GUKE-767591 format. One record per residue: residue in three letters; x, y, z of N, C-alpha, C in turn. Coordinates in steps of 0.05 Angstrom, whole numbers, plus 5000, padded with zeros to 4 digits. Example, Ala and Ser with C-alpha at 12.3 -4.5 7.8 and 13.67 -1.06 7.14 Angstrom:
% residues 2
ALA526448865156524649105156526449345156/SER525749555142527349795143525850015157/
END
This chain:
% residues 348
UNK098761429317096261419301094261459319/UNK092761669316089961709332087961649321/UNK086061439330084261349312081261399331/UNK079961559320077361629333075061489324/UNK073061449343070161279338068761439322/UNK068661669322067561859308069262039286/UNK069161959260070462099239069962369235/UNK071662529228071862839226070162919201/UNK069762729184067262839164064362819171/UNK064462629188061362589202060762859219/UNK063062959230062763209251062363449233/UNK063863459210063063659193060663649183/UNK059463459169057063439161054763519183/UNK054463399201052863499224053063789231/UNK055463949232055464219231053964329205/UNK054764249184053664399163050364359157/UNK049664069168046764099168045064289190/UNK047164379208045764519233044964389259/UNK045864119252044863939280046763999298/UNK048564069293050964109319052364389313/UNK052364519336054064769340056464769325/UNK056864919300059764949293061665019310/UNK061365159331063165209352064064959363/UNK062264729373063364519385064664339365/UNK063864359339065564199317067964279316/UNK069164529309071264649313073264559335/UNK071764569358073564449381073964169382/UNK072464049371073263719367075063709351/UNK074663839328076363799305079463879311/UNK079264099325082264179331083664039351/UNK082063909365083063699387084063509370/UNK082463349352083063129337085563149323/UNK085963389308088363489295090463489307/UNK090763609334092663599355093663369362/UNK092063159368092662879380093862739356/UNK092562769333093362669305096562709301/UNK097162979303099863019297101562979319/UNK101062979342102862839365103262569364/UNK101362379354101362109357101861979331/UNK102462109309102361979280104961809277/UNK106961839290109461689285109461469304/UNK107561389325107861209343107960929333/UNK105660899314105560639298107860559280/UNK109260799270111260749253113760699269/UNK114160779290116060729312116260439323/UNK113560319329113260009332113959859312/UNK112859959290113559789265116859769257/UNK117659989253120060009241122760079261/UNK122160189283124160199303124659999323/UNK122859809324122759569341122659649373/UNK121359929373120459979405118659799418/UNK119259699442117359489454115959669476/UNK113859529484111559599508112959729528/UNK114959639540116259769567116660059557/UNK118360079529119260379526117260529519/UNK114760479514112160619508110760709534/UNK109860509552108160519573109260279596/UNK110460359609111460209637112159909635/UNK111859769656112459419657110059319645/UNK110359119636108658909628107258749650/UNK104758609644103458469666100358559667/UNK098358349670095958449665094858639686/UNK094758869677093759109691092059349676/UNK090059419692088359579680087459809696/UNK087760049686087560269705085460529692/UNK084560699706082760849686083461149709/UNK083561349689084061629699082461759692/UNK082162059708080562179703081662459694/UNK081062549669081962839654080763119666/UNK078663059679077163249692076963519677/UNK075663429645075563619626077763779613/UNK080363649624082663769606082663589581/UNK085363719569085663669540088163439539/UNK089263459514091763259514093663319529/UNK093863569537096363579554096263489580/UNK093963439588093663339619093063039616/UNK093262919597093162599594095562429612/UNK094862249626092462109632090362239649/UNK091362409666089362509688089762359712/UNK088262429728088462349759087462029763/UNK088861849771088461549775085761509792/UNK083961429779081661379797081161059804/UNK081760889788080960599797083760449777/UNK084160239796086160099781085959779786/UNK087259639777086859339779086859239811/UNK084659109818084158989842082159169859/UNK081959429848080059629861076959529857/UNK075159609878072359579873070959829858/UNK068459869852067460019841067760289855/UNK067660539842068260789849065660959855/UNK065161149856062361309856062761499828/UNK063561409806064261529775063261319759/UNK060661339747060161119726061961079700/UNK062761339691064761299673067361129676/UNK068661199698070961039706070260729712/UNK068060649722066960379724066660279696/UNK064960419681064860379651066960269639/UNK068760479639071260429620073060219628/UNK073160209660074859929674073459619665/UNK071359659672069959389663069759309637/UNK069659549617069559409591072159389582/UNK074059509587076559409584077459159599/UNK076459129618077158829627075858599612/UNK073258679599071558439584073458429559/UNK074858629550075758599520078758479523/UNK080058569548082258359558081758059558/UNK079658049575078457739571078257619547/UNK076857779528076557629504079057579484/UNK080657739482083457699471084857479487/UNK085257499515086957289525085656969519/UNK082656979528081356729527080956609503/UNK080156749480079256719458081856659436/UNK083156899439085456879419088456819431/UNK088356809452091156739467092556979471/UNK091357249466093757399464092657649492/UNK094957679507095357839530095658149523/UNK093858339525093758569520094258679492/UNK094858919487094858969458097558909442/UNK099758909461102058799451102758569449/UNK100758359462101058099468103157999488/UNK103458229501105558129529104958269552/UNK102258299558100958409576101058739585/UNK101258889564101959149566099459269580/UNK100359519601098459609614095959749597/UNK093459709609091759809593090660069607/UNK091260289598090560539610088160679592/UNK086460779611084360909600083761169611/UNK083061379595082361679613079761729603/UNK077961819622075061889617074562229626/UNK072462329615071662589624073862769606/UNK074462709580076362839566075263049555/UNK075863329557074863549543071963639559/UNK070663829548068163909554065863789537/UNK063963609541061563499522063463399497/UNK065463269500066963199477066062969466/UNK064762989442063362759424065762579410/UNK067362449427068862249411070362059428/UNK071761839425073061709438075261599421/UNK077961539428079661499412082061329424/UNK083861199407086061089414088561299406/UNK090461329427092061559417094561449413/UNK094861199410097961069403098960919431/UNK098061069457098960909484096660869495/UNK093960919501091760899514089160959503/UNK087060889518084060989507083461269521/UNK081761379503080761579516077661659507/UNK076561789527073561789522072362059532/UNK071062179517069262479517066962349533/UNK065462569546062962529562060562529539/UNK061062609516058862599502056762909508/UNK056263019486053963259488051763199483/UNK050863009484047862929478046562979454/UNK048763089435047363179409048962949388/UNK050662869387052162699376051762429387/UNK052962439409052862139433051762189456/UNK050362009464048462069494051062109514/UNK050262289537052262359556053262059570/UNK055562019574057061789584056461529568/UNK055261529549055161309524057961159516/UNK060061349510062261259496063961009513/UNK063661069543065760909562063760689565/UNK061260699563059360499572058560329548/UNK058960369522058460179499061059969496/UNK060759739502062659539497063859509469/UNK062359619448063459519422065959819420/UNK064559999427066760279427069260239440/UNK069060099466071560049480073059799466/UNK071459589458073159439444074559509421/UNK073259679406074359819375076859959382/UNK076860119407078960279410081360129417/UNK080759919435083459769445084259569421/UNK082359539402083459379376085559559360/UNK084559779363086759929344089259919355/UNK089859899385092459819397093359579387/UNK091859389383093159069370093659089345/UNK092159269325092959319302095559449303/UNK096059659321098959759324100959579326/UNK100559369341102859219348102658959332/UNK101158889314100958749293101758769265/UNK100058829244099758889222101259229218/UNK100859369240100559669237099559719212/UNK097059669205095959759179095660109183/UNK096860199154097560479158094960649149/UNK094260879165091960959169091161139143/UNK090761039126090061199098089360989075/UNK087061049064086060909039085060639044/UNK085560429031084860169038085960039065/UNK088060089069089859989089088660109119/UNK087860369114086160509139083660409146/UNK082360349117079660209119079359939132/UNK081959799123081959529136083159589170/UNK084259799173084459809206082459889219/UNK080560069207077960129225075659879218/UNK075759669198074559459198075459269221/UNK077859209221078959039243078359129270/UNK077859409275077059499300074059479304/UNK072459469281069559439290068959119283/UNK070958959276070058609273070858559305/UNK072658589315073058529345071758699365/UNK071558919359068859039379066358939379/UNK065258859356063258679358063358389367/UNK065358299364066257999377066258049406/UNK067958259419068058259445065458269457/UNK063458449448060258419454059558199454/UNK059458089428057957829431058857579446/UNK062157579455062757409471061957449498/UNK061657759506060857819535058257739536/UNK056157709515053257699514052757379511/UNK055057239501054256979496052056939470/UNK052457159451050857109427052356979405/UNK050856829394051956739370051656929350/UNK052656829323053257029300049357069286/UNK048356939294045456919285044257179303/UNK044857139330043557279347044757609351/UNK047457599345048257839343047258059327/UNK047558339340045658569320047658669304/UNK050258589306052258719287052459049281/UNK051959129306052159459303054659499325/UNK055959749317057659929331056660129343/UNK056260129371054960349379051760309381/UNK050460139384047960069379046460299407/UNK045160499399043160589419044860849436/UNK046960879425048761089436048461369426/UNK046961389402046561629393044961879407/UNK046162099398044662309410042362469391/UNK041662649401038762759389039362849358/UNK041662879347042162979323042962779302/UNK043762529308044662369295042162109295/UNK040862119280038261979279039061689267/UNK038861449283039561189272039360969300/UNK040260779291040160519306043360539322/UNK045660639306047860599318050160769300/UNK052460779302054660919292055060769268/UNK055260519263056060329237054060079239/UNK053759979219052959709220053859519200/UNK055259339212056259099195054858929179/UNK052858909188050458769171049458879148/UNK048559149154048059359132049159609128/UNK051859579120052959849116051460089106/UNK051660319118050160489100047760589108/UNK046860409132044360459140043860499172/UNK046260559181046160579207044860859222/UNK044961099207043761339212043461489187/UNK042361739189041661899166044062029152/UNK046361979162048762109145050561849139/UNK049961629144051561409137052061349107/UNK054361359098054361289070056861099065/UNK056960859084058760659081057660489056/UNK059660379033058160179019058759899028/UNK057359749020057859459026058759289006/UNK059259438985060559318958062159468939/UNK064459338930066959528915065059738890/UNK062959628882061559768856060760048874/UNK061060088899060360338909062460428924/UNK064660348923067260498933067360738936/UNK068160908955068361178952071061308948/UNK072061348927075361358921075261688927/UNK076761728950077561988964080462008957/UNK081362258967084062308966085262318995/UNK087662189003088462209032090062489030/UNK089162739029090563009028090663139054/UNK089463099077089463179105086963339106/UNK085163329081082663509088081063309102/UNK079863429128077863269150075363129134/UNK074863289107072663159099073162899082/UNK075162869076076162649060077262369075/UNK076962409105076762189120079262019111/UNK082062149114084661989106084161809083/UNK082761879062082061759038079861529045/UNK077961539060075661429064076161169087/UNK077761219105078461009120075660859136/UNK074161099148071360999159069360939140/UNK069261069119066660979100067560729084/UNK070160679073069860429058070560199076/UNK070260269101070759979122068459809117/UNK066459959110063759809104064159569085/UNK065859569070066259359050067459099067/UNK069759129084071058899093069258769119/UNK067759029132066058919151063558739142/UNK062458819115060858619104061858369103/UNK064258349089065858089078065857919103/UNK066958009130067257929156063657799167/UNK062058009162059057929175058057669159/UNK058957649130057657409112059257139118/UNK061857179125063356929132062156849158/UNK061757019176061156909207058356759203/UNK056856939192053756829194053356569176/UNK054656539156054456319140055856079151/UNK058356119165059455919181057355879206/UNK056156019218053955959238055855929266/UNK054055899285055155819314056156109325/UNK058456129342059656349358061456459334/UNK061256719328062856839303065856809317/UNK066456859342069256859350070656529343/UNK069456379346070556119342071655999317/UNK070856099295072256089268073056369253/UNK070956529247071156719230072856959250/UNK072456919273074157129289077357049292/UNK077656749295080056669294081556689269/UNK080356679243081056729220082456999216/UNK079857169220081357499211083657569236/UNK083557429263086157559278088957369272/UNK088657129258091257079253091857169224/UNK090157279206090957429184092357669194/UNK090757829209092258069227094258029236/UNK095157849252097757849268099657699256/UNK099057539231101657389214101757459187/UNK099657589180100357599146099557919133/UNK097758049142097558329135100158489141/UNK100358679127102458859129101359149128/UNK103359329130102459639135100759699116/UNK101659639086100559739065098359569050/UNK097459379064095559179058093159279048/UNK091659219025089159269012087159069013/UNK084959149004082558939008083458668997/UNK084258658973085258388959087658288978/UNK089758398987090858279007089358189030/UNK087858279042086058229067084757939053/UNK083657949031082057709023083757449020/UNK085957499009088057269005088757209032/UNK089657369051090657309077088757149092/UNK086457239088084057139110083556829097/UNK083156819071082556549061085256359067/UNK087256459064090256309073089856249101/UNK089156389121088856369148086556099150/UNK084456139140082055969142083155689133/UNK084555699111085355419102087555299120/UNK089255429133091155319152089555249174/UNK087955389185086355359217083755129213/UNK082855179189079955009188079654809165/UNK081454869144080954669121080154809095/UNK079354669079077554729051074754879054/UNK073454759069070554859078070255139086/UNK071755209106071955509117073655659095/UNK075455599087077055799069074755839041/UNK073655649034071455669011069155899024/UNK069055869040066256029056067956389058/UNK070456379065071056639070071956739039/UNK073156589019073056638994070556808979/UNK068856618985066256718977064856988984/UNK065356979014064657259020066457509011/UNK068557499006069757678993068757748965/UNK068457548952067157588925064857698919/UNK063557668943060557748945060358048953/UNK062558098960062958478964064458508942/UNK064758408924066658548900069558518901/UNK070858398920073658388921074658098916/UNK076358078899077657838887080457878884/
END
């Protein structure tokens, strides 16, 4: 499962409006399709063939490393090792950003949720930077994180590894792979994307010490390039209002029913588009509970992801699962807040 921070449909729309060179879009889409085809079976293998972390990427233990792809493609991953656990800063900002944000994400999962790395057993966190030439995307490829440099048109140069919500989002796709394994299509895929946004946002809030009321609830705040006009790539507080091409719904009445037919315009059945609905449910839950969003809302969502959701879970399943987790962890009052938040986005 290769999960990209920038959906293919948005890349196409930018090219069609003339904001991005169609040649750049084709290169990005081809690279994305190749990676998706190569990695499509990894989540299935983890879920159904009982492969463990060591079989996929070396021995367990808290270890982070960043490699330099040097403008190469998927055939040259992970690239040249530039910084590893215990090393200091080097003379490459992208390497340092990717390492430090992976470290903050690891610390969040360990200290707040008691989870060591994506698999729960200290799997090595491997990142690669300088992927492709002006590559406007970042992704989890099933075994590691990969960051392009950005062209300046869609994303600012260097912004993808620098933004902690992007890094937390991509690492969380690894967590999903080793827990519920939410299949990347339709509503299960939208839940996959939403979980990545939820915990990407929480990693940032935790690092900054921001309460739910102080948080900006933006994914990729301030990293957009010259041709994608707006405040961020996505807004959990106001789905559909992050940039000029944002069409995320915040309620089931506006759900975008797309086919999962392999056409990149259809976003695997709307996984990036419809994730706005569960995103808003989480935002409502966290802000109504108040305090730090990771203390109660985050733990509820994580418990549901790790213990209750399954590969084909839909939005209703998520509402039931998070309500049950809230009841078990915190009792009736929190469970009622969770239930009402889902009701308020039209999921019952």
